[in-house]
C-alpha atoms as an extended CHARMM CRD file, in Angstrom:
* protein
*
       252  EXT
         1         1  UNK       CA              3.7990000000        6.2820000000       23.0740000000  PROA      1               0.0000000000
         2         2  UNK       CA              0.4210000000        8.1570000000       22.3150000000  PROA      2               0.0000000000
         3         3  UNK       CA             -1.2050000000        7.3120000000       19.1030000000  PROA      3               0.0000000000
         4         4  UNK       CA              0.6190000000        3.9060000000       18.3950000000  PROA      4               0.0000000000
         5         5  UNK       CA             -2.5190000000        1.8090000000       19.4380000000  PROA      5               0.0000000000
         6         6  UNK       CA             -4.6530000000        3.6770000000       16.6460000000  PROA      6               0.0000000000
         7         7  UNK       CA             -2.5070000000        2.7610000000       13.7240000000  PROA      7               0.0000000000
         8         8  UNK       CA             -1.7020000000       -0.7880000000       12.3680000000  PROA      8               0.0000000000
         9         9  UNK       CA              1.5960000000       -2.0340000000       10.7640000000  PROA      9               0.0000000000
        10        10  UNK       CA              0.8190000000       -3.7960000000        7.3750000000  PROA      10              0.0000000000
        11        11  UNK       CA              3.4160000000       -5.7600000000        6.3650000000  PROA      11              0.0000000000
        12        12  UNK       CA              4.3710000000       -5.8710000000        2.3420000000  PROA      12              0.0000000000
        13        13  UNK       CA              5.1610000000       -8.3460000000       -0.2020000000  PROA      13              0.0000000000
        14        14  UNK       CA              6.1420000000       -6.9080000000       -3.6460000000  PROA      14              0.0000000000
        15        15  UNK       CA              5.7640000000       -9.6840000000       -6.0470000000  PROA      15              0.0000000000
        16        16  UNK       CA              8.2070000000       -9.6440000000       -9.6910000000  PROA      16              0.0000000000
        17        17  UNK       CA              8.3270000000      -12.8670000000      -11.6610000000  PROA      17              0.0000000000
        18        18  UNK       CA              6.9270000000      -14.8150000000       -8.9620000000  PROA      18              0.0000000000
        19        19  UNK       CA              9.7140000000      -13.7210000000       -6.3650000000  PROA      19              0.0000000000
        20        20  UNK       CA              9.6440000000      -11.3260000000       -3.6990000000  PROA      20              0.0000000000
        21        21  UNK       CA             11.6730000000       -8.1050000000       -4.1030000000  PROA      21              0.0000000000
        22        22  UNK       CA             12.0000000000       -4.6720000000       -3.4470000000  PROA      22              0.0000000000
        23        23  UNK       CA             12.5940000000       -1.5140000000       -5.9360000000  PROA      23              0.0000000000
        24        24  UNK       CA             14.0490000000        1.6730000000       -4.7840000000  PROA      24              0.0000000000
        25        25  UNK       CA             11.9600000000        4.4250000000       -5.4740000000  PROA      25              0.0000000000
        26        26  UNK       CA             10.0640000000        2.8120000000       -7.7150000000  PROA      26              0.0000000000
        27        27  UNK       CA             13.0250000000        1.7280000000      -10.1830000000  PROA      27              0.0000000000
        28        28  UNK       CA             12.4750000000       -1.5220000000      -12.0310000000  PROA      28              0.0000000000
        29        29  UNK       CA             16.4010000000       -1.3100000000      -12.8110000000  PROA      29              0.0000000000
        30        30  UNK       CA             17.0300000000       -1.1580000000       -8.8970000000  PROA      30              0.0000000000
        31        31  UNK       CA             15.8220000000       -4.3710000000       -7.4800000000  PROA      31              0.0000000000
        32        32  UNK       CA             16.4850000000       -6.1260000000       -4.4800000000  PROA      32              0.0000000000
        33        33  UNK       CA             15.7210000000       -9.8820000000       -4.4510000000  PROA      33              0.0000000000
        34        34  UNK       CA             15.0360000000      -11.9640000000       -1.4920000000  PROA      34              0.0000000000
        35        35  UNK       CA             15.1930000000      -15.6870000000       -0.5780000000  PROA      35              0.0000000000
        36        36  UNK       CA             12.0610000000      -15.5080000000        1.3180000000  PROA      36              0.0000000000
        37        37  UNK       CA              9.0070000000      -17.5020000000        0.1110000000  PROA      37              0.0000000000
        38        38  UNK       CA              5.9490000000      -15.6510000000       -0.0400000000  PROA      38              0.0000000000
        39        39  UNK       CA              3.9500000000      -18.2060000000        2.0140000000  PROA      39              0.0000000000
        40        40  UNK       CA              6.6490000000      -18.5540000000        4.6070000000  PROA      40              0.0000000000
        41        41  UNK       CA              6.6470000000      -14.4080000000        4.5730000000  PROA      41              0.0000000000
        42        42  UNK       CA              3.0090000000      -14.7010000000        5.2110000000  PROA      42              0.0000000000
        43        43  UNK       CA              3.4070000000      -17.2300000000        8.0590000000  PROA      43              0.0000000000
        44        44  UNK       CA              6.0400000000      -15.3360000000        9.4710000000  PROA      44              0.0000000000
        45        45  UNK       CA              3.7670000000      -11.4560000000        9.5780000000  PROA      45              0.0000000000
        46        46  UNK       CA              1.0350000000      -13.6520000000       10.9770000000  PROA      46              0.0000000000
        47        47  UNK       CA              3.0530000000      -15.2730000000       13.8110000000  PROA      47              0.0000000000
        48        48  UNK       CA              4.3050000000      -11.3620000000       14.3880000000  PROA      48              0.0000000000
        49        49  UNK       CA              0.3510000000      -10.2640000000       15.1380000000  PROA      49              0.0000000000
        50        50  UNK       CA             -0.4310000000       -8.9130000000       11.9040000000  PROA      50              0.0000000000
        51        51  UNK       CA             -3.5790000000       -9.2020000000       10.6940000000  PROA      51              0.0000000000
        52        52  UNK       CA             -3.4100000000       -7.5670000000        7.1200000000  PROA      52              0.0000000000
        53        53  UNK       CA             -0.7420000000       -8.2000000000        4.3540000000  PROA      53              0.0000000000
        54        54  UNK       CA             -0.5580000000       -5.7080000000        1.6090000000  PROA      54              0.0000000000
        55        55  UNK       CA              0.6500000000       -7.4620000000       -1.6910000000  PROA      55              0.0000000000
        56        56  UNK       CA              1.7250000000       -5.5150000000       -4.7750000000  PROA      56              0.0000000000
        57        57  UNK       CA              2.0090000000       -7.5230000000       -8.3750000000  PROA      57              0.0000000000
        58        58  UNK       CA              4.7810000000       -5.4230000000       -9.6190000000  PROA      58              0.0000000000
        59        59  UNK       CA              4.5620000000       -7.2370000000      -13.1560000000  PROA      59              0.0000000000
        60        60  UNK       CA              0.7080000000       -6.1920000000      -13.1920000000  PROA      60              0.0000000000
        61        61  UNK       CA              1.2640000000       -2.4750000000      -12.0270000000  PROA      61              0.0000000000
        62        62  UNK       CA              4.1780000000       -2.3040000000      -14.9900000000  PROA      62              0.0000000000
        63        63  UNK       CA              2.2730000000       -4.4090000000      -17.6000000000  PROA      63              0.0000000000
        64        64  UNK       CA             -1.6110000000       -4.0370000000      -16.5380000000  PROA      64              0.0000000000
        65        65  UNK       CA             -2.1240000000       -7.8310000000      -16.2450000000  PROA      65              0.0000000000
        66        66  UNK       CA             -2.1790000000      -10.1130000000      -13.2070000000  PROA      66              0.0000000000
        67        67  UNK       CA              1.1760000000      -12.0400000000      -13.8110000000  PROA      67              0.0000000000
        68        68  UNK       CA              1.5750000000      -13.1600000000      -10.2350000000  PROA      68              0.0000000000
        69        69  UNK       CA             -2.2170000000      -14.4370000000       -9.7100000000  PROA      69              0.0000000000
        70        70  UNK       CA             -1.2750000000      -18.0400000000       -8.6160000000  PROA      70              0.0000000000
        71        71  UNK       CA              0.5800000000      -17.0550000000       -6.0300000000  PROA      71              0.0000000000
        72        72  UNK       CA             -2.1870000000      -14.0660000000       -4.5800000000  PROA      72              0.0000000000
        73        73  UNK       CA             -4.5470000000      -16.4970000000       -4.7190000000  PROA      73              0.0000000000
        74        74  UNK       CA             -2.3110000000      -19.1560000000       -2.7910000000  PROA      74              0.0000000000
        75        75  UNK       CA             -1.6940000000      -16.6010000000       -0.6120000000  PROA      75              0.0000000000
        76        76  UNK       CA             -5.7060000000      -15.5010000000       -0.2900000000  PROA      76              0.0000000000
        77        77  UNK       CA             -6.1470000000      -19.1780000000        0.7650000000  PROA      77              0.0000000000
        78        78  UNK       CA             -3.8710000000      -19.2390000000        3.8750000000  PROA      78              0.0000000000
        79        79  UNK       CA             -6.9040000000      -17.0000000000        5.5220000000  PROA      79              0.0000000000
        80        80  UNK       CA             -3.9180000000      -16.4190000000        8.2980000000  PROA      80              0.0000000000
        81        81  UNK       CA             -4.2650000000      -12.5770000000        7.3110000000  PROA      81              0.0000000000
        82        82  UNK       CA             -6.6200000000      -10.6300000000        5.4100000000  PROA      82              0.0000000000
        83        83  UNK       CA             -5.0360000000       -9.6380000000        2.1910000000  PROA      83              0.0000000000
        84        84  UNK       CA             -4.8150000000       -6.0650000000        0.3400000000  PROA      84              0.0000000000
        85        85  UNK       CA             -3.7040000000       -6.6860000000       -3.0320000000  PROA      85              0.0000000000
        86        86  UNK       CA             -2.7760000000       -3.9440000000       -5.7670000000  PROA      86              0.0000000000
        87        87  UNK       CA             -0.9880000000       -3.8750000000       -9.0490000000  PROA      87              0.0000000000
        88        88  UNK       CA             -2.6310000000       -4.2910000000      -12.3490000000  PROA      88              0.0000000000
        89        89  UNK       CA             -6.0430000000       -4.4050000000      -11.2280000000  PROA      89              0.0000000000
        90        90  UNK       CA             -7.5930000000       -2.0450000000      -13.9360000000  PROA      90              0.0000000000
        91        91  UNK       CA            -11.0400000000       -3.1910000000      -14.8620000000  PROA      91              0.0000000000
        92        92  UNK       CA            -13.8760000000       -4.5840000000      -13.4630000000  PROA      92              0.0000000000
        93        93  UNK       CA            -12.7990000000       -8.7630000000      -13.8880000000  PROA      93              0.0000000000
        94        94  UNK       CA             -9.7860000000       -8.2880000000      -12.3280000000  PROA      94              0.0000000000
        95        95  UNK       CA            -11.3200000000       -7.1740000000       -9.2960000000  PROA      95              0.0000000000
        96        96  UNK       CA            -13.8590000000       -9.4780000000       -9.1820000000  PROA      96              0.0000000000
        97        97  UNK       CA            -11.0290000000      -12.4960000000       -9.6020000000  PROA      97              0.0000000000
        98        98  UNK       CA             -9.0440000000      -11.0450000000       -6.7400000000  PROA      98              0.0000000000
        99        99  UNK       CA            -12.3060000000      -10.6350000000       -4.3340000000  PROA      99              0.0000000000
       100       100  UNK       CA            -13.6680000000      -13.9860000000       -5.5110000000  PROA      100             0.0000000000
       101       101  UNK       CA            -10.0690000000      -15.5960000000       -4.5120000000  PROA      101             0.0000000000
       102       102  UNK       CA            -10.3530000000      -14.3120000000       -1.1590000000  PROA      102             0.0000000000
       103       103  UNK       CA             -8.5440000000      -11.3300000000       -1.5220000000  PROA      103             0.0000000000
       104       104  UNK       CA            -10.2630000000       -9.2960000000        1.1870000000  PROA      104             0.0000000000
       105       105  UNK       CA             -9.7100000000       -5.7570000000       -0.2110000000  PROA      105             0.0000000000
       106       106  UNK       CA             -8.0310000000       -4.9480000000       -3.6280000000  PROA      106             0.0000000000
       107       107  UNK       CA             -6.5090000000       -1.9380000000       -4.3210000000  PROA      107             0.0000000000
       108       108  UNK       CA             -7.0650000000        0.5550000000       -7.5660000000  PROA      108             0.0000000000
       109       109  UNK       CA             -3.8640000000        2.6320000000       -8.8450000000  PROA      109             0.0000000000
       110       110  UNK       CA             -3.5290000000        4.3220000000      -12.3260000000  PROA      110             0.0000000000
       111       111  UNK       CA             -7.4390000000        3.9490000000      -13.0030000000  PROA      111             0.0000000000
       112       112  UNK       CA             -8.3390000000        5.8120000000      -10.0300000000  PROA      112             0.0000000000
       113       113  UNK       CA             -6.4410000000        8.8650000000      -11.9110000000  PROA      113             0.0000000000
       114       114  UNK       CA             -7.4490000000        8.0770000000      -15.5880000000  PROA      114             0.0000000000
       115       115  UNK       CA            -11.1900000000        6.5370000000      -14.8690000000  PROA      115             0.0000000000
       116       116  UNK       CA            -12.6740000000        8.3810000000      -12.2080000000  PROA      116             0.0000000000
       117       117  UNK       CA            -16.4190000000        7.7330000000      -13.0780000000  PROA      117             0.0000000000
       118       118  UNK       CA            -15.6570000000        3.9190000000      -13.5290000000  PROA      118             0.0000000000
       119       119  UNK       CA            -14.0820000000        3.8000000000      -10.2960000000  PROA      119             0.0000000000
       120       120  UNK       CA            -16.8950000000        5.3270000000       -8.3260000000  PROA      120             0.0000000000
       121       121  UNK       CA            -18.9910000000        2.8680000000       -9.5570000000  PROA      121             0.0000000000
       122       122  UNK       CA            -16.6070000000        0.2580000000       -8.5540000000  PROA      122             0.0000000000
       123       123  UNK       CA            -16.6260000000        2.0980000000       -4.8420000000  PROA      123             0.0000000000
       124       124  UNK       CA            -20.3840000000        1.8110000000       -5.1030000000  PROA      124             0.0000000000
       125       125  UNK       CA            -20.3140000000       -1.6120000000       -6.4170000000  PROA      125             0.0000000000
       126       126  UNK       CA            -17.6270000000       -3.4360000000       -4.4160000000  PROA      126             0.0000000000
       127       127  UNK       CA            -17.8640000000       -1.0800000000       -1.3580000000  PROA      127             0.0000000000
       128       128  UNK       CA            -15.5570000000        1.5180000000        0.5910000000  PROA      128             0.0000000000
       129       129  UNK       CA            -14.1920000000       -1.8090000000        3.2600000000  PROA      129             0.0000000000
       130       130  UNK       CA            -13.4270000000       -3.7510000000       -0.0910000000  PROA      130             0.0000000000
       131       131  UNK       CA            -11.8870000000       -1.4270000000       -2.3780000000  PROA      131             0.0000000000
       132       132  UNK       CA             -8.9920000000        0.8200000000       -1.6940000000  PROA      132             0.0000000000
       133       133  UNK       CA             -7.4800000000        3.9080000000       -3.7300000000  PROA      133             0.0000000000
       134       134  UNK       CA             -3.4110000000        4.2310000000       -4.2180000000  PROA      134             0.0000000000
       135       135  UNK       CA             -1.8860000000        7.4900000000       -5.0650000000  PROA      135             0.0000000000
       136       136  UNK       CA              1.8030000000        7.2830000000       -5.2900000000  PROA      136             0.0000000000
       137       137  UNK       CA              3.4320000000       10.2920000000       -5.5050000000  PROA      137             0.0000000000
       138       138  UNK       CA              6.7650000000       12.5730000000       -6.1710000000  PROA      138             0.0000000000
       139       139  UNK       CA              6.9470000000       15.8350000000       -4.4650000000  PROA      139             0.0000000000
       140       140  UNK       CA              8.1380000000       18.4480000000       -6.6550000000  PROA      140             0.0000000000
       141       141  UNK       CA             10.5310000000       21.6010000000       -6.3030000000  PROA      141             0.0000000000
       142       142  UNK       CA              7.3350000000       23.2500000000       -4.8290000000  PROA      142             0.0000000000
       143       143  UNK       CA              6.7740000000       20.8520000000       -2.2040000000  PROA      143             0.0000000000
       144       144  UNK       CA              3.6780000000       19.7270000000       -3.9350000000  PROA      144             0.0000000000
       145       145  UNK       CA              2.7680000000       15.9020000000       -4.1420000000  PROA      145             0.0000000000
       146       146  UNK       CA              1.9720000000       15.0000000000       -7.7130000000  PROA      146             0.0000000000
       147       147  UNK       CA              0.4640000000       11.5200000000       -8.5040000000  PROA      147             0.0000000000
       148       148  UNK       CA              2.8390000000        8.9080000000      -10.3840000000  PROA      148             0.0000000000
       149       149  UNK       CA              1.0530000000        6.0960000000      -12.8470000000  PROA      149             0.0000000000
       150       150  UNK       CA              1.4890000000        2.7940000000      -14.4070000000  PROA      150             0.0000000000
       151       151  UNK       CA              3.7710000000        1.8050000000      -12.0640000000  PROA      151             0.0000000000
       152       152  UNK       CA              5.4940000000        4.6740000000      -11.0670000000  PROA      152             0.0000000000
       153       153  UNK       CA              6.8320000000        4.7670000000      -14.9360000000  PROA      153             0.0000000000
       154       154  UNK       CA              4.5650000000        8.2370000000      -15.6650000000  PROA      154             0.0000000000
       155       155  UNK       CA              4.2380000000       11.3270000000      -13.9780000000  PROA      155             0.0000000000
       156       156  UNK       CA              1.1490000000       13.2540000000      -14.2750000000  PROA      156             0.0000000000
       157       157  UNK       CA              0.4280000000       16.7930000000      -13.5160000000  PROA      157             0.0000000000
       158       158  UNK       CA             -2.4340000000       16.1510000000      -11.1330000000  PROA      158             0.0000000000
       159       159  UNK       CA             -1.8680000000       16.5510000000       -7.2520000000  PROA      159             0.0000000000
       160       160  UNK       CA             -2.6840000000       14.1620000000       -4.7390000000  PROA      160             0.0000000000
       161       161  UNK       CA             -5.2740000000       16.6450000000       -3.3530000000  PROA      161             0.0000000000
       162       162  UNK       CA             -6.6340000000       16.8900000000       -6.7180000000  PROA      162             0.0000000000
       163       163  UNK       CA             -7.3240000000       13.2130000000       -7.1330000000  PROA      163             0.0000000000
       164       164  UNK       CA             -8.6430000000       12.4730000000       -3.7260000000  PROA      164             0.0000000000
       165       165  UNK       CA            -11.1310000000       15.5770000000       -4.2540000000  PROA      165             0.0000000000
       166       166  UNK       CA            -12.1530000000       13.5550000000       -7.3760000000  PROA      166             0.0000000000
       167       167  UNK       CA            -13.7800000000       11.1540000000       -5.1310000000  PROA      167             0.0000000000
       168       168  UNK       CA            -15.6100000000       13.5000000000       -2.6880000000  PROA      168             0.0000000000
       169       169  UNK       CA            -18.9620000000       12.7210000000       -3.6440000000  PROA      169             0.0000000000
       170       170  UNK       CA            -17.8220000000        9.0170000000       -3.1680000000  PROA      170             0.0000000000
       171       171  UNK       CA            -17.7860000000        6.5720000000       -0.3100000000  PROA      171             0.0000000000
       172       172  UNK       CA            -14.1400000000        6.3480000000       -0.2810000000  PROA      172             0.0000000000
       173       173  UNK       CA            -12.8040000000        5.2340000000        2.9600000000  PROA      173             0.0000000000
       174       174  UNK       CA             -9.1660000000        3.8430000000        2.3380000000  PROA      174             0.0000000000
       175       175  UNK       CA             -6.4640000000        5.3100000000        0.3890000000  PROA      175             0.0000000000
       176       176  UNK       CA             -2.3930000000        4.4940000000        0.3800000000  PROA      176             0.0000000000
       177       177  UNK       CA             -0.2050000000        7.0140000000       -0.3550000000  PROA      177             0.0000000000
       178       178  UNK       CA              3.3510000000        6.1420000000       -1.2360000000  PROA      178             0.0000000000
       179       179  UNK       CA              6.1190000000        9.0900000000       -1.3560000000  PROA      179             0.0000000000
       180       180  UNK       CA              7.8740000000        6.8760000000       -4.2650000000  PROA      180             0.0000000000
       181       181  UNK       CA             11.3890000000        8.8660000000       -3.7610000000  PROA      181             0.0000000000
       182       182  UNK       CA             11.5930000000        7.4120000000       -0.2800000000  PROA      182             0.0000000000
       183       183  UNK       CA             10.3880000000        4.0740000000       -1.1200000000  PROA      183             0.0000000000
       184       184  UNK       CA             12.7690000000        1.2060000000       -0.2940000000  PROA      184             0.0000000000
       185       185  UNK       CA             15.2940000000        3.5940000000        0.5330000000  PROA      185             0.0000000000
       186       186  UNK       CA             14.9800000000        3.4120000000        4.5530000000  PROA      186             0.0000000000
       187       187  UNK       CA             15.4110000000        7.6970000000        4.3550000000  PROA      187             0.0000000000
       188       188  UNK       CA             12.3140000000        8.1280000000        6.6300000000  PROA      188             0.0000000000
       189       189  UNK       CA              8.6930000000        8.5700000000        5.7280000000  PROA      189             0.0000000000
       190       190  UNK       CA              7.2750000000       11.9550000000        4.5610000000  PROA      190             0.0000000000
       191       191  UNK       CA              5.6110000000       12.4340000000        8.1210000000  PROA      191             0.0000000000
       192       192  UNK       CA              4.4570000000       16.0270000000        7.0790000000  PROA      192             0.0000000000
       193       193  UNK       CA              2.7370000000       14.6220000000        3.6920000000  PROA      193             0.0000000000
       194       194  UNK       CA              0.4560000000       12.4350000000        6.2990000000  PROA      194             0.0000000000
       195       195  UNK       CA             -0.0210000000       15.1290000000        8.1590000000  PROA      195             0.0000000000
       196       196  UNK       CA             -1.4850000000       17.2470000000        5.7040000000  PROA      196             0.0000000000
       197       197  UNK       CA             -3.2460000000       14.3020000000        4.3390000000  PROA      197             0.0000000000
       198       198  UNK       CA             -4.9370000000       13.6020000000        7.4870000000  PROA      198             0.0000000000
       199       199  UNK       CA             -5.6200000000       17.6050000000        8.2240000000  PROA      199             0.0000000000
       200       200  UNK       CA             -7.5600000000       17.7360000000        4.9340000000  PROA      200             0.0000000000
       201       201  UNK       CA             -9.1860000000       14.4500000000        4.5780000000  PROA      201             0.0000000000
       202       202  UNK       CA             -9.7740000000       13.1340000000        8.3440000000  PROA      202             0.0000000000
       203       203  UNK       CA            -12.5650000000       11.1440000000        7.2140000000  PROA      203             0.0000000000
       204       204  UNK       CA            -10.2030000000        8.9410000000        5.0220000000  PROA      204             0.0000000000
       205       205  UNK       CA             -8.1010000000        6.2430000000        6.9520000000  PROA      205             0.0000000000
       206       206  UNK       CA             -4.6870000000        6.9580000000        5.1030000000  PROA      206             0.0000000000
       207       207  UNK       CA             -2.1610000000        4.4020000000        4.9520000000  PROA      207             0.0000000000
       208       208  UNK       CA              1.2450000000        5.6100000000        4.8050000000  PROA      208             0.0000000000
       209       209  UNK       CA              4.3280000000        3.8470000000        2.6850000000  PROA      209             0.0000000000
       210       210  UNK       CA              7.7890000000        4.9080000000        1.7740000000  PROA      210             0.0000000000
       211       211  UNK       CA             10.9930000000        5.1670000000        3.7860000000  PROA      211             0.0000000000
       212       212  UNK       CA             10.0870000000        3.3190000000        6.9620000000  PROA      212             0.0000000000
       213       213  UNK       CA             13.0360000000        2.0330000000        8.8840000000  PROA      213             0.0000000000
       214       214  UNK       CA             12.8500000000        1.9370000000       12.4750000000  PROA      214             0.0000000000
       215       215  UNK       CA             10.4550000000        2.1420000000       15.4700000000  PROA      215             0.0000000000
       216       216  UNK       CA             10.2070000000        5.6740000000       15.9340000000  PROA      216             0.0000000000
       217       217  UNK       CA              9.2040000000        6.5560000000       12.5280000000  PROA      217             0.0000000000
       218       218  UNK       CA              6.1600000000        4.1800000000       13.1470000000  PROA      218             0.0000000000
       219       219  UNK       CA              5.1740000000        6.5710000000       16.1790000000  PROA      219             0.0000000000
       220       220  UNK       CA              5.7280000000        9.5790000000       13.9800000000  PROA      220             0.0000000000
       221       221  UNK       CA              3.2760000000        8.1580000000       11.3990000000  PROA      221             0.0000000000
       222       222  UNK       CA              0.7620000000        7.1750000000       14.1260000000  PROA      222             0.0000000000
       223       223  UNK       CA              0.9600000000       10.5260000000       15.6810000000  PROA      223             0.0000000000
       224       224  UNK       CA              0.6800000000       12.0800000000       12.3200000000  PROA      224             0.0000000000
       225       225  UNK       CA             -2.8710000000       10.9500000000       12.1170000000  PROA      225             0.0000000000
       226       226  UNK       CA             -1.8900000000        7.5850000000        9.7790000000  PROA      226             0.0000000000
       227       227  UNK       CA             -4.4890000000        5.0110000000        9.9970000000  PROA      227             0.0000000000
       228       228  UNK       CA             -1.9280000000        2.7840000000        8.9550000000  PROA      228             0.0000000000
       229       229  UNK       CA              1.7960000000        2.0970000000        7.6250000000  PROA      229             0.0000000000
       230       230  UNK       CA              2.7220000000       -0.2630000000        5.2110000000  PROA      230             0.0000000000
       231       231  UNK       CA              6.2700000000       -1.7130000000        5.3150000000  PROA      231             0.0000000000
       232       232  UNK       CA              8.3530000000       -3.8610000000        3.3880000000  PROA      232             0.0000000000
       233       233  UNK       CA             12.0360000000       -3.5170000000        3.5420000000  PROA      233             0.0000000000
       234       234  UNK       CA             12.6090000000       -2.8840000000        7.2270000000  PROA      234             0.0000000000
       235       235  UNK       CA             10.2930000000       -5.7580000000        7.9870000000  PROA      235             0.0000000000
       236       236  UNK       CA             12.4520000000       -7.5390000000        5.4600000000  PROA      236             0.0000000000
       237       237  UNK       CA             15.9320000000       -6.8770000000        7.0410000000  PROA      237             0.0000000000
       238       238  UNK       CA             14.4740000000       -7.1380000000       10.4750000000  PROA      238             0.0000000000
       239       239  UNK       CA             15.5510000000       -3.7610000000       11.0950000000  PROA      239             0.0000000000
       240       240  UNK       CA             12.6960000000       -3.2140000000       13.9640000000  PROA      240             0.0000000000
       241       241  UNK       CA             12.7570000000       -5.5430000000       16.8020000000  PROA      241             0.0000000000
       242       242  UNK       CA              9.7070000000       -7.6060000000       17.4590000000  PROA      242             0.0000000000
       243       243  UNK       CA              8.8580000000       -6.0240000000       20.7450000000  PROA      243             0.0000000000
       244       244  UNK       CA              8.8850000000       -2.7990000000       18.7350000000  PROA      244             0.0000000000
       245       245  UNK       CA              6.5070000000       -3.8950000000       16.3530000000  PROA      245             0.0000000000
       246       246  UNK       CA              3.9380000000       -5.0650000000       19.0680000000  PROA      246             0.0000000000
       247       247  UNK       CA              1.9810000000       -2.0830000000       19.4940000000  PROA      247             0.0000000000
       248       248  UNK       CA              1.0540000000       -1.8010000000       16.0200000000  PROA      248             0.0000000000
       249       249  UNK       CA              0.4210000000       -5.4300000000       15.6460000000  PROA      249             0.0000000000
       250       250  UNK       CA             -3.4070000000       -6.3460000000       16.6900000000  PROA      250             0.0000000000
       251       251  UNK       CA             -2.9330000000       -9.8940000000       17.1000000000  PROA      251             0.0000000000
       252       252  UNK       CA              0.7420000000       -9.5720000000       18.6840000000  PROA      252             0.0000000000
């Protein structure tokens, strides 16, 4: 299908207390645990043809400290894929630690909304390819995407568009956006949201996350203009065949 080759699939691993889990709609009380070892999953996704792996330290996102640091450093040492890591990275020391450990790209969430000038400085210091911003949103009754923070536990009044506009003068290249209501729900991605994001900010490589359930969803996101799709549950539960995944995996 048109567009498939231009979008990459990035498998996701969410870590909580050292284990692979998925939350439903960002709710820490609604957790599914998976028996897979993080290092085994990395090897599996590399074998499928993925060249990036998205890793989230859920404990870090919730508490602001790198509780799963040891596992993440071990994954980065594998060098089989490039790691994009987020969750609790709220100061320069945490970013430096991850990058020095071999992580290819760090992801800043809550601070991107609350410490704009500081994050602008980080973008300049670390570079646009090594630092991504993540804006997790809940779409309100009027259809406006509003940003949540601190592991999806706090709702802000800021819209996604306000948040991105804060970086209009910065060298911002990568933005990961999750529709929280769809995350882990296998309900289909918010294609309209990413189409609007790509229309408003075509210079940004948008990463779409939340709700992916089948190959059709991946093709829909590619046509909407997403540069990448981040998927956890659908891949963990093998809902998409290897053949269907291949157009979106650079090393397949």
